N, C-alpha and C positions, 0 to 999 in steps of 0.2 A: 814238439808239443805245441799246439796253437796257443797264441798269447790272448786269445779273446775267450778262453773258457770262463764260465761262471763259477762262483763259489758253489760247492756241493751242498745238497740238502743235507740235514742231519742224518747220521747213520742210524737206521732203525734196526733194533735187534729183536723186538718183542715177538716178531713172527717165528723166530726160530726156537725150537723146543728145549731151552736150556735146563730145564728140570728133569729132562729125561735121565733115567739111570744108565750109567755106562756099564758095558759088560766086564767080566772079571779080566784083569790085565795079564798079559803073558810076562813070564819072569825072565831072570838072567840078562840083563842088558848088556850089550857090548860096550867096550870102552873106546873113547875117541877123544882127541885133543880139542876140546871145545869149551870156552868159558870156565875155566877152572875157578874153584872157590878161593876166597880169601878168608880163612877162619878167624883172623884177629878182629874183623869188623863185625862178627856175629855175636860178641859177648854180651852186647845190650840189645839182643834181638828184639824182645818185646818190652823194652823200657824206653823206646823213643817217644819223644813229644808228638803230640797230635797236630803237627804242622803239616799244612798242605799248600802246595804251590801250584799256580797256573803258569806253565812255562811261556817264554815270550813266543808270541804268535807272528809268524812270518808269512807275508803274502807273496806266494811264489810267482804270480803274474807280475808283480812289481820287480821281483829279481830278474825275470825274463827281459824286462824293460830297461834293466840296468839302472834302476832307480837308486841314487846314492844313499839316501836316507834309509832304505830298506836294507841295502847291503851292510850299512853301518850297524844297524840293529841286529842283523844276522851275526856279524863278527863279535859284537859285545856278548850276545847270548852264548856264542861257542867259547869264547875266552872265559866267561865268568861262571858258566854252569856246565858246558860240554853237552847240554841238551837244549833243545827247542821244539817247537811244534809248527807244522806248515799247513796253511789253509789256501783256498782258492787254488788248488793244485790241478784241477781238471779231471780228476778221476771221479767218475759218476757214482752216485749213490747206488744205482743199479748194480755196477760191478762190484762194489763193496759188499752188498748184500748177497750177491751171487757166490762170490768166492767164500763169504762166511758160511753160506749154506753147504757148499761143496766140501769145505774143510770139516763141518760138523758130521756130514755124512761119512766121510773117511774115518773120523775118530770113533764113529758108533758102528763101524764094521765088526762082525765077530772076531773074536781074539785070534782065531786061527788064520783068519784072512790077513789080519795085520802082521802076524808073525812071519808070513811069507815074505814080507818086505824088510825084515830086520836085516841090516847090513852085514856083509861078510867082514871077517877080521881086517882092520885096517882102513875100512871104508867109512866115509863120513856121511853117506846117503841112505835114506830109507826110514824106517819106522824105529823110533827109540821109546822104549818103555819108561816107566817112572823109575828114577834112579836114586840110589842112597847117597847121603852126604859123604864127605872124606872119611868120617869116624865110622861109617857103617851103621850109624844109629838113627840117623835123620832121614825120613823118606821124603824125596821130592814129590810135589803133587802134579807135576806137568809130565805129559807124554807129547811126543812130537813127531812130525813127519819133516825130514829135511830133503828138500828137492833141489837138485842141482839147476843152476841157471842154464847150463848147457842142455839144450832141448833133447839131444840124443840120450844123453845119460839120464835125464828126467824121465824119458819114455821107459827106460829099463825099470825104473822103481815103480811106475804106474802099472805097468803090465804084471808086476808081482802082485799087486793088490787086486786088479781086476783082469785075469787072464784073457777074458773077452774083450778087453779094452773098455774105456769109459770117456767117450768123446766130450761129454759135457764137462767133466772134471778137468780134462787136459786143455780144452779151448779157454775155459775161464782162468785157469792158472797161467796159460801163455798170455792172455790178454793182460792179466794183472801185474805179471812180471815186466812186461813192455811199458805199461803205464808208469810203474814205480821206478823203473830204471830211468825214465825221462826225468823224474823228479830229482833222482840221485845226481845225474849228470849236471842238471842245472845248479843244484846246490854246490857241487864241487867246483864248477866254473866260478860261481860267486865267491866262494871261499878263496879261491886262488886270486882272482882280481881284486878282492878287497885287501889283499896283501901286496898288491902291486906286481903280481906274478902274471905269466902267461895264463890265460883262462884254462888251458889244457894241462897245466903243470900237475895236477893231482889225478888226471885221467889217463895219462900215457900208458901205463902198465895194467890197466884194469882188464880182468879176464873172466870168462864165464866158467873156467875151470879152476879147481882147487877146492879144498875142503870148506873155505869160508864163502865161496861164491854160491850162495843157497837162498832159497825161499825156505824159512822155517815156520811150520804151523804148529802153535803150541795150544794145548788144551789143558786146563787146571780144574780138578775136581777135588774140592775141599770138604764135601759133605761127610765123609767118613773120618775126618781128622779133628782134633781138639783145635779150637780157634782161639787166638790167631796161629797161623801155621807158616813156616817158611816154605814157599812154593818153588822158588828158584834161587840157589845161593848167590851170594855176593860175588860180582865179577866185573871186569872191564871187558869191552868187546874187542876182540883181535882186529877185524876188518878196518878199512878206511873209514867207512860210514855205515851206519845200519839205520833202516826206516822201519818203524813200528806202526802197525795199526791194531787197535784193540777195541773190544766191544766195551760196553758201558760199565763193567765191574772194574773197580780200581784194584790196586795191588802194587803197582810200580813205585819203588821208592829209590831215591838217589842219596848218595853220601856227600854232604856238603858241610865244611867246617866241623868235621867229626861227629855230625848229627844226621840222622835219617829223616828225609823229608819226602812226604807222599806227593805223588804227582796227580793232580785232578784230571780225570779223563775228559777230553774235549771231543764229543762225537763228531765224526766226519773229518777230523784232522788227523795228521800223521805226526808221531813224535819221532824226532830225528836226533841220533847222538853220535858224537865224535868216537871213532875207534882208535886203537893203539897206533894203527899205521899212519893215520892222519896227524897224530900227536908227533910222531917221529918227522914226518915229511914237513910239518910246520915249525920244526925245531922248538917244540913245546908251547908254541903260542895258542894252539887249540888243544886242550887237555882231554884225554878219555877219562871217564868218570866212573867210579864203582857204583853199581846198582843192584838191585835185587827185586824179587816179588814176594810179597807177604799178603796171605789171604786172611781176610777178617770176616767173611761172610761165607755161607755154603752155597753160593751161587756159583755157577760155572763161569769160568774166565777163558776167553779165547783171544789169541793174538796172531798177528802175521809179521814176521820179520824178515825183510830183505836185506842181505848183506853183500857188500862189494869188497873185493880185495885184488891186490896185484896178483898176477901169475906166479906159480911156485918158484921159478927161476929169477923172478925180478929182484933187483937190488934195491933195498929200501934205505934211504938216507934222507936227511934234511934238505930241503931245496937249496941249492948253492946261493941264491940271492938272499936267503935269510941267514946266512952264516957271515958274521962280521968279526972284526977284532974285539968289539964290545960284547957281542953275543956269539961266541964260538959254537961249533957244532957240539950238540949234546949227546949224539950217538955215532958210533962207528957204524960203517955200511954192514948190512946183512941181507941175506936172502930170505924169502919167505919159507923156504924149506928149513933154513936154520932157525927161524922163529918158531916154526911148528915143532921142531925137535925140542926147543927150549921149554915148550909147555909140559913136557913130560919129564925133564931133566933138572928143573929148578926146584929148590925146597921152598914151598909156599908158607913162609914165616914172616913176610913183610908185604905190604901193599904193592901190587904190580911188580913182584920181583922178577917175573918173567920178562918184563920189558926193561927193567933196570939193568938186566944182564948186559944189554947192548949199549950201555951209556959210555960216553967218553970217560966221564969221572963217575964211577959207580956211587950209587946213593945208599 
């Protein structure tokens, strides 16, 4: 990615028809191991304080230039919040608008067209309908397309939506993935070098295959629900890192000091959060943080989430340089496949219990 890219213009969403009524949704969603809920943090769902935070803003071009002050700011944000936002990232306003428009057109396809892309049993890719919460009583407001980063597998999903093909959708998605992957790789290099590690320490086993190597397009429709409503349940992200772009409708909340805090949208920037795998690799120096989406207005909310993960057979463990006598390894080595299996086998009675299963000293 060129280091001379200018800061993007504000992301304009007013041209998109966000007040359009969505068609009736297809039912019976398949199950898949992704972002399980944490029921214990939902007891105060609508009693949270009206706090709102602007996440630390990181200038990506300064990171590309290895600016020590900016790297330090990055590390502090990751350690204290597990979340930050990135500007001056080089992704054009034009591309952001184009992919938002393409995503909107995909979500407003007829129900029968989207149903063709529902995943087969055990697959993590395709169209996912609105899903019920763990108790079967709370309906999520989001539907999603999960597109694999692997272009061949992604084509298999797209052809189910558009049997004649859709070059405009395919090309914009490919361009967006390439642009955001560049951001992700630079962030991981900075996260590593900031800890005194080889800049490639956290990128060795990255893969375009695996259930968490995806671009997830989310669409939230709260118009038929009493407000406020839980749109996406509380969870931590399994991957190494996730990069989120959202329209101007707020809803993202993070759990800090046992309080839910709303994240103020910053148009044109990306929200970045630490995933479970980076928490392990950093030996708990970078925590993954529980977050959720709560809708307080009847406006449509859309978001794009790019997630990166090690390949399924990769062994995940703390970086050896971060393991000392004073700070021993917090985790036993495990493979991504073992982690995936744990998502379905662990009883969700405590925060991030799926990750705690792999702790050297269980908490």
